[in-house]
PyMOL Python script that loads the backbone (N, CA, C, O; Angstrom):
from pymol import cmd

cmd.read_pdbstr("""\
ATOM      1  N   UNK A   1     -10.328 104.289-154.797  1.00  0.00           N
ATOM      2  CA  UNK A   1      -9.184 103.720-155.723  1.00  0.00           C
ATOM      3  C   UNK A   1      -9.362 102.743-156.916  1.00  0.00           C
ATOM      4  O   UNK A   1      -9.915 101.716-156.522  1.00  0.00           O
ATOM      5  N   UNK A   2      -9.217 102.730-157.595  1.00  0.00           N
ATOM      6  CA  UNK A   2      -9.599 101.511-159.146  1.00  0.00           C
ATOM      7  C   UNK A   2      -8.913 100.039-158.811  1.00  0.00           C
ATOM      8  O   UNK A   2      -7.714 100.001-158.535  1.00  0.00           O
ATOM      9  N   UNK A   3      -9.698  98.845-158.842  1.00  0.00           N
ATOM     10  CA  UNK A   3      -8.959  97.647-158.566  1.00  0.00           C
ATOM     11  C   UNK A   3      -7.166  97.511-158.815  1.00  0.00           C
ATOM     12  O   UNK A   3      -6.395  97.057-157.969  1.00  0.00           O
ATOM     13  N   UNK A   4      -6.777  98.015-160.154  1.00  0.00           N
ATOM     14  CA  UNK A   4      -5.460  97.944-160.892  1.00  0.00           C
ATOM     15  C   UNK A   4      -4.721  98.823-160.454  1.00  0.00           C
ATOM     16  O   UNK A   4      -3.532  98.522-160.356  1.00  0.00           O
ATOM     17  N   UNK A   5      -5.130 100.138-160.060  1.00  0.00           N
ATOM     18  CA  UNK A   5      -4.173 100.544-159.347  1.00  0.00           C
ATOM     19  C   UNK A   5      -4.001  99.812-158.050  1.00  0.00           C
ATOM     20  O   UNK A   5      -2.889  99.335-157.825  1.00  0.00           O
ATOM     21  N   UNK A   6      -5.080  99.643-157.057  1.00  0.00           N
ATOM     22  CA  UNK A   6      -4.663  98.789-156.155  1.00  0.00           C
ATOM     23  C   UNK A   6      -3.413  97.444-156.078  1.00  0.00           C
ATOM     24  O   UNK A   6      -2.523  97.138-155.284  1.00  0.00           O
ATOM     25  N   UNK A   7      -3.924  96.913-157.335  1.00  0.00           N
ATOM     26  CA  UNK A   7      -3.149  95.502-157.379  1.00  0.00           C
ATOM     27  C   UNK A   7      -1.957  96.108-157.655  1.00  0.00           C
ATOM     28  O   UNK A   7      -1.023  95.388-157.301  1.00  0.00           O
ATOM     29  N   UNK A   8      -1.542  97.342-158.240  1.00  0.00           N
ATOM     30  CA  UNK A   8      -0.111  97.554-158.819  1.00  0.00           C
ATOM     31  C   UNK A   8       0.291  98.198-157.527  1.00  0.00           C
ATOM     32  O   UNK A   8       1.522  98.197-157.524  1.00  0.00           O
ATOM     33  N   UNK A   9      -0.162  98.746-156.430  1.00  0.00           N
ATOM     34  CA  UNK A   9       0.386  99.205-155.467  1.00  0.00           C
ATOM     35  C   UNK A   9       0.657  97.882-154.305  1.00  0.00           C
ATOM     36  O   UNK A   9       1.710  97.754-153.680  1.00  0.00           O
ATOM     37  N   UNK A  10      -0.326  97.120-154.204  1.00  0.00           N
ATOM     38  CA  UNK A  10       0.380  95.701-153.511  1.00  0.00           C
ATOM     39  C   UNK A  10       1.424  95.156-154.194  1.00  0.00           C
ATOM     40  O   UNK A  10       2.446  94.851-153.580  1.00  0.00           O
ATOM     41  N   UNK A  11       1.301  94.938-155.696  1.00  0.00           N
ATOM     42  CA  UNK A  11       2.371  93.954-156.163  1.00  0.00           C
ATOM     43  C   UNK A  11       3.964  94.625-155.775  1.00  0.00           C
ATOM     44  O   UNK A  11       5.030  94.009-155.767  1.00  0.00           O
ATOM     45  N   UNK A  12       3.691  96.313-155.415  1.00  0.00           N
ATOM     46  CA  UNK A  12       5.264  96.859-154.855  1.00  0.00           C
ATOM     47  C   UNK A  12       5.521  96.401-153.692  1.00  0.00           C
ATOM     48  O   UNK A  12       6.695  96.182-153.391  1.00  0.00           O
ATOM     49  N   UNK A  13       4.358  96.127-152.674  1.00  0.00           N
ATOM     50  CA  UNK A  13       4.928  96.314-151.286  1.00  0.00           C
ATOM     51  C   UNK A  13       5.307  94.670-151.140  1.00  0.00           C
ATOM     52  O   UNK A  13       4.918  93.716-151.813  1.00  0.00           O
ATOM     53  N   UNK A  14       6.238  94.736-149.970  1.00  0.00           N
ATOM     54  CA  UNK A  14       6.503  93.239-149.112  1.00  0.00           C
ATOM     55  C   UNK A  14       5.261  93.027-147.903  1.00  0.00           C
ATOM     56  O   UNK A  14       4.775  93.846-147.124  1.00  0.00           O
ATOM     57  N   UNK A  15       5.037  91.857-148.070  1.00  0.00           N
ATOM     58  CA  UNK A  15       4.252  91.219-146.965  1.00  0.00           C
ATOM     59  C   UNK A  15       4.495  90.133-146.543  1.00  0.00           C
ATOM     60  O   UNK A  15       4.654  89.043-147.092  1.00  0.00           O
ATOM     61  N   UNK A  16       4.530  90.604-145.104  1.00  0.00           N
ATOM     62  CA  UNK A  16       4.995  89.765-144.379  1.00  0.00           C
ATOM     63  C   UNK A  16       4.108  89.369-142.886  1.00  0.00           C
ATOM     64  O   UNK A  16       3.585  90.150-142.092  1.00  0.00           O
ATOM     65  N   UNK A  17       4.169  87.774-142.852  1.00  0.00           N
ATOM     66  CA  UNK A  17       3.714  87.237-141.687  1.00  0.00           C
ATOM     67  C   UNK A  17       3.467  87.835-140.577  1.00  0.00           C
ATOM     68  O   UNK A  17       4.406  88.626-140.486  1.00  0.00           O
ATOM     69  N   UNK A  18       2.638  88.007-139.432  1.00  0.00           N
ATOM     70  CA  UNK A  18       2.581  88.281-137.966  1.00  0.00           C
ATOM     71  C   UNK A  18       3.529  87.263-137.501  1.00  0.00           C
ATOM     72  O   UNK A  18       2.931  86.467-138.225  1.00  0.00           O
ATOM     73  N   UNK A  19       4.454  86.537-136.968  1.00  0.00           N
ATOM     74  CA  UNK A  19       5.352  85.635-136.018  1.00  0.00           C
ATOM     75  C   UNK A  19       5.308  86.849-134.459  1.00  0.00           C
ATOM     76  O   UNK A  19       5.177  88.006-134.060  1.00  0.00           O
ATOM     77  N   UNK A  20       5.562  85.289-134.083  1.00  0.00           N
ATOM     78  CA  UNK A  20       5.876  85.721-132.324  1.00  0.00           C
ATOM     79  C   UNK A  20       7.129  86.277-132.109  1.00  0.00           C
ATOM     80  O   UNK A  20       7.228  86.914-131.061  1.00  0.00           O
ATOM     81  N   UNK A  21       8.384  86.191-133.010  1.00  0.00           N
ATOM     82  CA  UNK A  21       9.308  87.103-133.051  1.00  0.00           C
ATOM     83  C   UNK A  21       9.206  88.554-133.765  1.00  0.00           C
ATOM     84  O   UNK A  21      10.172  89.310-133.662  1.00  0.00           O
ATOM     85  N   UNK A  22       8.357  88.853-134.298  1.00  0.00           N
ATOM     86  CA  UNK A  22       7.994  90.112-134.816  1.00  0.00           C
ATOM     87  C   UNK A  22       7.111  90.447-133.748  1.00  0.00           C
ATOM     88  O   UNK A  22       7.562  91.590-133.678  1.00  0.00           O
ATOM     89  N   UNK A  23       6.352  90.435-132.970  1.00  0.00           N
ATOM     90  CA  UNK A  23       5.510  90.659-132.203  1.00  0.00           C
ATOM     91  C   UNK A  23       6.420  91.424-130.947  1.00  0.00           C
ATOM     92  O   UNK A  23       6.464  92.616-130.643  1.00  0.00           O
ATOM     93  N   UNK A  24       7.161  90.176-130.320  1.00  0.00           N
ATOM     94  CA  UNK A  24       8.407  90.464-129.671  1.00  0.00           C
ATOM     95  C   UNK A  24       9.333  91.602-129.685  1.00  0.00           C
ATOM     96  O   UNK A  24       9.773  92.156-128.677  1.00  0.00           O
ATOM     97  N   UNK A  25       9.559  91.869-130.737  1.00  0.00           N
ATOM     98  CA  UNK A  25      10.738  92.688-131.314  1.00  0.00           C
ATOM     99  C   UNK A  25       9.433  94.250-131.494  1.00  0.00           C
ATOM    100  O   UNK A  25       9.969  95.337-131.709  1.00  0.00           O
ATOM    101  N   UNK A  26       8.282  94.233-131.419  1.00  0.00           N
ATOM    102  CA  UNK A  26       7.403  95.417-131.304  1.00  0.00           C
ATOM    103  C   UNK A  26       6.761  95.240-130.172  1.00  0.00           C
ATOM    104  O   UNK A  26       5.676  95.821-130.149  1.00  0.00           O
ATOM    105  N   UNK A  27       7.012  94.695-129.293  1.00  0.00           N
ATOM    106  CA  UNK A  27       6.883  95.000-127.951  1.00  0.00           C
ATOM    107  C   UNK A  27       8.406  95.422-127.158  1.00  0.00           C
ATOM    108  O   UNK A  27       8.297  95.988-126.071  1.00  0.00           O
ATOM    109  N   UNK A  28       9.624  95.187-127.623  1.00  0.00           N
ATOM    110  CA  UNK A  28      10.676  96.027-127.386  1.00  0.00           C
ATOM    111  C   UNK A  28      10.540  97.437-127.768  1.00  0.00           C
ATOM    112  O   UNK A  28      10.903  98.381-127.066  1.00  0.00           O
ATOM    113  N   UNK A  29       9.855  97.540-129.218  1.00  0.00           N
ATOM    114  CA  UNK A  29      10.441  98.979-129.640  1.00  0.00           C
ATOM    115  C   UNK A  29       9.100  99.904-128.544  1.00  0.00           C
ATOM    116  O   UNK A  29       9.137 101.098-128.244  1.00  0.00           O
ATOM    117  N   UNK A  30       8.168  99.020-128.194  1.00  0.00           N
ATOM    118  CA  UNK A  30       7.239 100.083-127.158  1.00  0.00           C
ATOM    119  C   UNK A  30       7.795 100.423-125.954  1.00  0.00           C
ATOM    120  O   UNK A  30       7.893 101.489-125.348  1.00  0.00           O
ATOM    121  N   UNK A  31       8.175  99.186-125.710  1.00  0.00           N
ATOM    122  CA  UNK A  31       9.234 100.075-124.184  1.00  0.00           C
ATOM    123  C   UNK A  31      10.414 100.512-124.480  1.00  0.00           C
ATOM    124  O   UNK A  31      10.974 101.242-123.663  1.00  0.00           O
ATOM    125  N   UNK A  32      10.908 100.253-125.412  1.00  0.00           N
ATOM    126  CA  UNK A  32      12.376 101.471-125.355  1.00  0.00           C
ATOM    127  C   UNK A  32      11.772 102.807-125.870  1.00  0.00           C
ATOM    128  O   UNK A  32      12.533 103.768-125.985  1.00  0.00           O
ATOM    129  N   UNK A  33      10.596 102.924-126.155  1.00  0.00           N
ATOM    130  CA  UNK A  33       9.817 104.919-126.245  1.00  0.00           C
ATOM    131  C   UNK A  33       8.799 104.706-124.964  1.00  0.00           C
ATOM    132  O   UNK A  33       8.032 105.664-124.866  1.00  0.00           O
ATOM    133  N   UNK A  34       8.681 104.111-124.373  1.00  0.00           N
ATOM    134  CA  UNK A  34       7.700 104.366-123.087  1.00  0.00           C
ATOM    135  C   UNK A  34       6.425 104.114-123.780  1.00  0.00           C
ATOM    136  O   UNK A  34       5.517 104.806-123.320  1.00  0.00           O
ATOM    137  N   UNK A  35       6.144 103.484-124.564  1.00  0.00           N
ATOM    138  CA  UNK A  35       4.455 103.720-125.175  1.00  0.00           C
ATOM    139  C   UNK A  35       3.715 102.469-124.916  1.00  0.00           C
ATOM    140  O   UNK A  35       4.342 101.426-125.108  1.00  0.00           O
ATOM    141  N   UNK A  36       2.410 102.385-124.488  1.00  0.00           N
ATOM    142  CA  UNK A  36       1.794 101.262-124.374  1.00  0.00           C
ATOM    143  C   UNK A  36       0.489 101.835-124.456  1.00  0.00           C
ATOM    144  O   UNK A  36       0.079 102.995-124.428  1.00  0.00           O
ATOM    145  N   UNK A  37      -0.320 100.171-124.618  1.00  0.00           N
ATOM    146  CA  UNK A  37      -2.008 100.596-125.134  1.00  0.00           C
ATOM    147  C   UNK A  37      -2.144 100.319-126.568  1.00  0.00           C
ATOM    148  O   UNK A  37      -1.198 100.288-127.355  1.00  0.00           O
ATOM    149  N   UNK A  38      -3.250 100.139-126.831  1.00  0.00           N
ATOM    150  CA  UNK A  38      -3.752  99.556-128.380  1.00  0.00           C
ATOM    151  C   UNK A  38      -3.341 100.541-129.457  1.00  0.00           C
ATOM    152  O   UNK A  38      -3.161 100.038-130.566  1.00  0.00           O
ATOM    153  N   UNK A  39      -3.176 101.734-129.353  1.00  0.00           N
ATOM    154  CA  UNK A  39      -3.004 102.942-129.933  1.00  0.00           C
ATOM    155  C   UNK A  39      -1.923 102.682-130.548  1.00  0.00           C
ATOM    156  O   UNK A  39      -1.822 103.124-131.692  1.00  0.00           O
ATOM    157  N   UNK A  40      -0.758 101.860-129.952  1.00  0.00           N
ATOM    158  CA  UNK A  40       0.391 101.944-130.518  1.00  0.00           C
ATOM    159  C   UNK A  40       0.959 100.951-131.484  1.00  0.00           C
ATOM    160  O   UNK A  40       1.841 100.878-132.340  1.00  0.00           O
ATOM    161  N   UNK A  41      -0.046 100.168-130.888  1.00  0.00           N
ATOM    162  CA  UNK A  41      -0.045  98.058-131.269  1.00  0.00           C
ATOM    163  C   UNK A  41       0.266  98.278-133.071  1.00  0.00           C
ATOM    164  O   UNK A  41       1.465  98.475-133.269  1.00  0.00           O
ATOM    165  N   UNK A  42      -0.052  98.277-133.557  1.00  0.00           N
ATOM    166  CA  UNK A  42       0.081  98.475-135.245  1.00  0.00           C
ATOM    167  C   UNK A  42       1.128  99.116-135.595  1.00  0.00           C
ATOM    168  O   UNK A  42       1.981  98.631-136.339  1.00  0.00           O
ATOM    169  N   UNK A  43       1.190 100.400-135.050  1.00  0.00           N
ATOM    170  CA  UNK A  43       1.788 100.883-135.434  1.00  0.00           C
ATOM    171  C   UNK A  43       3.846 100.186-135.028  1.00  0.00           C
ATOM    172  O   UNK A  43       4.867 100.457-135.660  1.00  0.00           O
ATOM    173  N   UNK A  44       3.688  99.359-133.870  1.00  0.00           N
ATOM    174  CA  UNK A  44       4.965  99.398-133.528  1.00  0.00           C
ATOM    175  C   UNK A  44       5.174  98.122-133.831  1.00  0.00           C
ATOM    176  O   UNK A  44       6.214  97.750-133.288  1.00  0.00           O
ATOM    177  N   UNK A  45       4.359  96.777-134.816  1.00  0.00           N
ATOM    178  CA  UNK A  45       4.480  95.928-135.499  1.00  0.00           C
ATOM    179  C   UNK A  45       5.021  96.026-137.081  1.00  0.00           C
ATOM    180  O   UNK A  45       5.838  95.322-137.675  1.00  0.00           O
ATOM    181  N   UNK A  46       4.187  97.253-137.554  1.00  0.00           N
ATOM    182  CA  UNK A  46       4.734  97.573-138.696  1.00  0.00           C
ATOM    183  C   UNK A  46       6.251  98.315-138.295  1.00  0.00           C
ATOM    184  O   UNK A  46       7.214  97.833-138.891  1.00  0.00           O
ATOM    185  N   UNK A  47       6.504  99.319-137.442  1.00  0.00           N
ATOM    186  CA  UNK A  47       8.092  99.659-137.417  1.00  0.00           C
ATOM    187  C   UNK A  47       8.764  98.354-136.844  1.00  0.00           C
ATOM    188  O   UNK A  47       9.976  98.342-137.058  1.00  0.00           O
ATOM    189  N   UNK A  48       8.381  97.473-136.306  1.00  0.00           N
ATOM    190  CA  UNK A  48       8.786  96.017-136.061  1.00  0.00           C
ATOM    191  C   UNK A  48       9.592  95.274-137.580  1.00  0.00           C
ATOM    192  O   UNK A  48      10.737  94.829-137.667  1.00  0.00           O
ATOM    193  N   UNK A  49       8.646  95.343-138.522  1.00  0.00           N
ATOM    194  CA  UNK A  49       8.439  94.719-139.470  1.00  0.00           C
ATOM    195  C   UNK A  49       9.810  95.153-140.632  1.00  0.00           C
ATOM    196  O   UNK A  49      10.532  94.408-141.295  1.00  0.00           O
ATOM    197  N   UNK A  50       9.784  96.402-140.542  1.00  0.00           N
ATOM    198  CA  UNK A  50      10.337  97.371-141.182  1.00  0.00           C
ATOM    199  C   UNK A  50      12.236  97.707-141.073  1.00  0.00           C
ATOM    200  O   UNK A  50      13.066  98.106-141.889  1.00  0.00           O
ATOM    201  N   UNK A  51      12.308  97.173-139.191  1.00  0.00           N
ATOM    202  CA  UNK A  51      13.635  96.912-138.645  1.00  0.00           C
ATOM    203  C   UNK A  51      14.155  95.751-139.593  1.00  0.00           C
ATOM    204  O   UNK A  51      15.172  95.999-140.240  1.00  0.00           O
ATOM    205  N   UNK A  52      13.504  94.396-139.753  1.00  0.00           N
ATOM    206  CA  UNK A  52      13.681  93.864-139.960  1.00  0.00           C
ATOM    207  C   UNK A  52      14.274  93.486-141.747  1.00  0.00           C
ATOM    208  O   UNK A  52      15.055  92.747-142.347  1.00  0.00           O
ATOM    209  N   UNK A  53      13.558  94.260-141.920  1.00  0.00           N
ATOM    210  CA  UNK A  53      14.186  94.632-143.651  1.00  0.00           C
ATOM    211  C   UNK A  53      15.941  94.872-143.525  1.00  0.00           C
ATOM    212  O   UNK A  53      16.715  94.958-142.572  1.00  0.00           O
ATOM    213  N   UNK A  54      16.073  94.919-144.845  1.00  0.00           N
ATOM    214  CA  UNK A  54      17.690  94.813-144.934  1.00  0.00           C
ATOM    215  C   UNK A  54      17.974  96.098-146.431  1.00  0.00           C
ATOM    216  O   UNK A  54      17.332  96.121-147.482  1.00  0.00           O
ATOM    217  N   UNK A  55      18.698  96.685-146.174  1.00  0.00           N
ATOM    218  CA  UNK A  55      18.646  98.220-147.267  1.00  0.00           C
ATOM    219  C   UNK A  55      17.429  99.129-146.659  1.00  0.00           C
ATOM    220  O   UNK A  55      16.691  99.076-145.676  1.00  0.00           O
ATOM    221  N   UNK A  56      17.659 100.147-147.986  1.00  0.00           N
ATOM    222  CA  UNK A  56      16.624 100.923-147.659  1.00  0.00           C
ATOM    223  C   UNK A  56      15.054 100.632-147.561  1.00  0.00           C
ATOM    224  O   UNK A  56      14.380  99.952-148.335  1.00  0.00           O
ATOM    225  N   UNK A  57      14.662 101.283-146.472  1.00  0.00           N
ATOM    226  CA  UNK A  57      13.137 100.701-146.315  1.00  0.00           C
ATOM    227  C   UNK A  57      12.131 102.200-146.300  1.00  0.00           C
ATOM    228  O   UNK A  57      12.529 103.253-145.802  1.00  0.00           O
ATOM    229  N   UNK A  58      11.296 102.088-146.703  1.00  0.00           N
ATOM    230  CA  UNK A  58      10.380 103.500-146.857  1.00  0.00           C
ATOM    231  C   UNK A  58       9.171 102.832-146.101  1.00  0.00           C
ATOM    232  O   UNK A  58       8.575 101.925-146.681  1.00  0.00           O
ATOM    233  N   UNK A  59       8.727 103.267-144.704  1.00  0.00           N
ATOM    234  CA  UNK A  59       7.297 103.152-144.290  1.00  0.00           C
ATOM    235  C   UNK A  59       6.562 104.514-145.177  1.00  0.00           C
ATOM    236  O   UNK A  59       7.067 105.560-145.583  1.00  0.00           O
ATOM    237  N   UNK A  60       5.262 104.019-145.257  1.00  0.00           N
ATOM    238  CA  UNK A  60       4.066 105.040-146.074  1.00  0.00           C
ATOM    239  C   UNK A  60       2.842 104.576-144.872  1.00  0.00           C
ATOM    240  O   UNK A  60       2.244 103.533-144.606  1.00  0.00           O
ATOM    241  N   UNK A  61       2.859 106.167-144.263  1.00  0.00           N
ATOM    242  CA  UNK A  61       1.352 105.930-143.445  1.00  0.00           C
ATOM    243  C   UNK A  61       0.990 107.170-142.921  1.00  0.00           C
ATOM    244  O   UNK A  61       1.813 108.047-142.661  1.00  0.00           O
ATOM    245  N   UNK A  62      -0.524 107.302-142.715  1.00  0.00           N
ATOM    246  CA  UNK A  62      -0.949 108.191-142.145  1.00  0.00           C
ATOM    247  C   UNK A  62      -0.762 109.430-141.041  1.00  0.00           C
ATOM    248  O   UNK A  62      -1.102 110.613-141.022  1.00  0.00           O
ATOM    249  N   UNK A  63       0.008 108.477-140.065  1.00  0.00           N
ATOM    250  CA  UNK A  63       0.580 109.049-138.806  1.00  0.00           C
ATOM    251  C   UNK A  63       1.994 108.763-138.713  1.00  0.00           C
ATOM    252  O   UNK A  63       2.395 107.773-138.100  1.00  0.00           O
ATOM    253  N   UNK A  64       2.830 109.639-139.334  1.00  0.00           N
ATOM    254  CA  UNK A  64       4.055 109.873-139.219  1.00  0.00           C
ATOM    255  C   UNK A  64       5.025 110.206-138.048  1.00  0.00           C
ATOM    256  O   UNK A  64       6.226 110.035-137.838  1.00  0.00           O
ATOM    257  N   UNK A  65       3.569 110.970-137.118  1.00  0.00           N
ATOM    258  CA  UNK A  65       4.964 111.104-135.873  1.00  0.00           C
ATOM    259  C   UNK A  65       4.812 109.764-134.889  1.00  0.00           C
ATOM    260  O   UNK A  65       5.689 109.789-134.025  1.00  0.00           O
ATOM    261  N   UNK A  66       4.221 108.978-134.818  1.00  0.00           N
ATOM    262  CA  UNK A  66       4.076 107.744-133.694  1.00  0.00           C
ATOM    263  C   UNK A  66       5.287 106.593-134.483  1.00  0.00           C
ATOM    264  O   UNK A  66       6.127 105.953-133.850  1.00  0.00           O
ATOM    265  N   UNK A  67       5.126 106.559-135.769  1.00  0.00           N
ATOM    266  CA  UNK A  67       6.102 105.760-136.624  1.00  0.00           C
ATOM    267  C   UNK A  67       7.770 106.279-136.723  1.00  0.00           C
ATOM    268  O   UNK A  67       8.766 105.561-136.807  1.00  0.00           O
ATOM    269  N   UNK A  68       7.696 107.654-136.685  1.00  0.00           N
ATOM    270  CA  UNK A  68       8.820 108.174-136.898  1.00  0.00           C
ATOM    271  C   UNK A  68       9.831 107.930-135.138  1.00  0.00           C
ATOM    272  O   UNK A  68      11.056 108.007-135.034  1.00  0.00           O
ATOM    273  N   UNK A  69       9.010 107.691-134.186  1.00  0.00           N
ATOM    274  CA  UNK A  69       9.583 107.269-132.666  1.00  0.00           C
ATOM    275  C   UNK A  69      10.199 106.150-133.110  1.00  0.00           C
ATOM    276  O   UNK A  69      11.363 105.841-132.858  1.00  0.00           O
ATOM    277  N   UNK A  70       9.130 105.301-134.022  1.00  0.00           N
ATOM    278  CA  UNK A  70       9.102 103.828-133.328  1.00  0.00           C
ATOM    279  C   UNK A  70      10.206 103.422-134.312  1.00  0.00           C
ATOM    280  O   UNK A  70      10.641 102.292-134.092  1.00  0.00           O
ATOM    281  N   UNK A  71      10.693 103.988-135.215  1.00  0.00           N
ATOM    282  CA  UNK A  71      11.709 103.681-136.326  1.00  0.00           C
ATOM    283  C   UNK A  71      12.980 104.104-136.280  1.00  0.00           C
ATOM    284  O   UNK A  71      13.151 105.294-136.014  1.00  0.00           O
ATOM    285  N   UNK A  72      13.931 103.412-136.478  1.00  0.00           N
ATOM    286  CA  UNK A  72      15.631 103.957-137.128  1.00  0.00           C
ATOM    287  C   UNK A  72      15.637 105.285-137.918  1.00  0.00           C
ATOM    288  O   UNK A  72      14.743 105.853-138.544  1.00  0.00           O
ATOM    289  N   UNK A  73      16.760 105.557-137.719  1.00  0.00           N
ATOM    290  CA  UNK A  73      17.122 107.083-138.839  1.00  0.00           C
ATOM    291  C   UNK A  73      16.895 106.439-140.115  1.00  0.00           C
ATOM    292  O   UNK A  73      16.155 106.908-140.980  1.00  0.00           O
ATOM    293  N   UNK A  74      17.818 104.901-140.264  1.00  0.00           N
ATOM    294  CA  UNK A  74      17.901 104.460-141.576  1.00  0.00           C
ATOM    295  C   UNK A  74      16.688 104.172-142.147  1.00  0.00           C
ATOM    296  O   UNK A  74      16.841 103.709-143.277  1.00  0.00           O
ATOM    297  N   UNK A  75      14.791 104.327-141.585  1.00  0.00           N
ATOM    298  CA  UNK A  75      13.842 103.669-141.818  1.00  0.00           C
ATOM    299  C   UNK A  75      12.964 105.004-142.371  1.00  0.00           C
ATOM    300  O   UNK A  75      12.292 105.681-141.593  1.00  0.00           O
ATOM    301  N   UNK A  76      13.071 105.343-144.057  1.00  0.00           N
ATOM    302  CA  UNK A  76      12.251 106.516-143.756  1.00  0.00           C
ATOM    303  C   UNK A  76      11.129 106.706-143.602  1.00  0.00           C
ATOM    304  O   UNK A  76      10.642 106.088-144.549  1.00  0.00           O
ATOM    305  N   UNK A  77       9.927 107.352-142.795  1.00  0.00           N
ATOM    306  CA  UNK A  77       8.440 107.669-142.760  1.00  0.00           C
ATOM    307  C   UNK A  77       7.931 108.859-143.425  1.00  0.00           C
ATOM    308  O   UNK A  77       8.201 110.027-143.145  1.00  0.00           O
ATOM    309  N   UNK A  78       6.935 108.295-144.605  1.00  0.00           N
ATOM    310  CA  UNK A  78       6.755 109.342-145.465  1.00  0.00           C
ATOM    311  C   UNK A  78       5.409 109.297-145.169  1.00  0.00           C
ATOM    312  O   UNK A  78       4.840 108.233-144.925  1.00  0.00           O
ATOM    313  N   UNK A  79       4.615 110.829-145.173  1.00  0.00           N
ATOM    314  CA  UNK A  79       2.644 110.463-145.362  1.00  0.00           C
ATOM    315  C   UNK A  79       2.519 110.348-146.510  1.00  0.00           C
ATOM    316  O   UNK A  79       3.148 110.702-147.507  1.00  0.00           O
ATOM    317  N   UNK A  80       1.254 109.580-146.212  1.00  0.00           N
ATOM    318  CA  UNK A  80       0.526 108.995-147.322  1.00  0.00           C
ATOM    319  C   UNK A  80      -0.517 110.080-148.033  1.00  0.00           C
ATOM    320  O   UNK A  80      -1.209 109.735-148.991  1.00  0.00           O
TER     321      UNK A  80
END
""", "prot")
cmd.dss("prot")
cmd.show_as("cartoon", "prot")
cmd.util.cbc("prot")
cmd.orient("prot")
């Protein structure tokens, strides 16, 4: 991807820090879906971040199956 295209994509994204609150929320999502292990850790952190946003939220991912399990119905999960 050319640098200008990457910079544009990043300018449209919201970047959030990883916090203890976020990690605990991700852990609760995993427990609710009875998922565990490193395979789901990143997905859970992304889903927990999406849950904390207000309004319409869309998550773009190459792994829609796992993220759809972790996201509320109000969070759109779209393939990249």
